[in-house]
C-alpha positions in Angstrom: 135.3 129.5 118.1 137.9 128.5 120.6 136.4 125.0 120.8 136.4 124.9 117.0 140.1 125.9 117.0 141.0 123.2 119.5 139.3 120.6 117.2 141.3 122.0 114.3 144.6 121.8 116.2 144.0 118.3 117.4 143.1 117.2 113.9 146.3 118.9 112.6 148.5 117.1 115.2 147.0 113.8 114.2 147.6 114.4 110.5 151.1 115.8 110.9 152.1 112.8 113.1 150.7 110.5 110.3 148.6 108.6 112.7 147.1 105.3 111.6 143.6 106.7 112.3 143.3 108.1 108.7 142.7 105.9 105.7 143.5 106.6 102.1 140.3 106.2 100.2 139.4 107.0 96.6 141.5 109.6 94.8 139.8 113.0 94.6 140.5 116.0 92.5 141.7 118.0 95.5 144.0 115.2 96.9 146.7 116.7 99.0 149.3 115.0 101.1 148.2 114.1 104.6 151.0 116.2 106.3 150.0 119.2 104.1 146.5 118.9 105.3 147.8 118.8 108.8 149.7 122.1 108.4 146.6 123.7 106.8 144.4 122.7 109.7 147.1 123.8 112.2 147.2 127.3 110.6 143.4 127.5 110.6 143.3 126.4 114.2 145.8 128.9 115.4 144.2 131.7 113.6 140.8 130.7 114.9 142.2 130.6 118.4 143.5 134.2 118.1 140.1 135.3 116.7 138.3 133.5 119.5 140.4 135.3 122.1 139.5 138.6 120.3 135.8 137.6 120.7 136.3 137.1 124.4 137.8 140.6 124.6 134.7 141.9 122.7 136.7 143.2 119.8 134.4 144.4 116.9 136.7 143.1 114.2 136.6 139.6 115.7 133.0 139.0 114.9 133.4 139.4 111.1 136.7 137.6 111.2 135.1 134.8 113.3 132.4 134.3 110.7 135.0 134.2 107.9 137.2 131.8 109.8 134.3 129.5 110.5 133.5 129.4 106.8 137.1 128.6 106.0 137.2 125.8 108.6 134.0 124.3 107.2 135.4 124.4 103.7 138.7 122.8 104.8 136.8 120.1 106.6 134.6 119.5 103.5 137.7 118.8 101.6 138.9 116.6 104.5 135.9 114.3 104.2 137.6 111.5 102.4 140.2 111.1 105.2 137.9 111.1 108.3 134.2 111.6 107.5 132.7 111.5 111.0 135.1 114.0 112.4 134.7 116.3 109.4 130.9 116.3 109.7 131.2 117.1 113.4 133.6 120.0 112.8 131.4 121.3 110.0 128.4 121.2 112.4 130.3 123.2 115.0 131.3 125.7 112.3 127.6 126.2 111.4 126.9 126.8 115.1 129.7 129.3 115.3 128.4 131.2 112.2 124.8 131.1 113.6 125.9 132.4 117.0 128.1 135.2 115.7 125.4 136.4 113.3 122.5 136.4 115.8 124.4 137.5 118.9 122.7 140.5 120.5 124.7 143.3 122.1 123.4 144.2 125.6 124.5 147.5 127.0 
């Protein structure tokens, strides 16, 4: 989850800085300004980082919150597909891995 949050924060910095990496494609129904998307990704990244640190501390609330955050990150990146498709697919894949690992993790005593 911490790696996923770092991806989100880097994506946010690039969008807020209005880097020339992103292209404006076809208008979609959920079209939002690039800087707004950057702030959304930054908020998700910071929250995911805090939850990831909770997972490292073996907090019980962090597992459920981590699954919810990974779902939110995947949904945000699905909406981000028109701007940078390859990166979005990569982050969605990492989100699926985070969800899988948090739901199948075994507790060893």
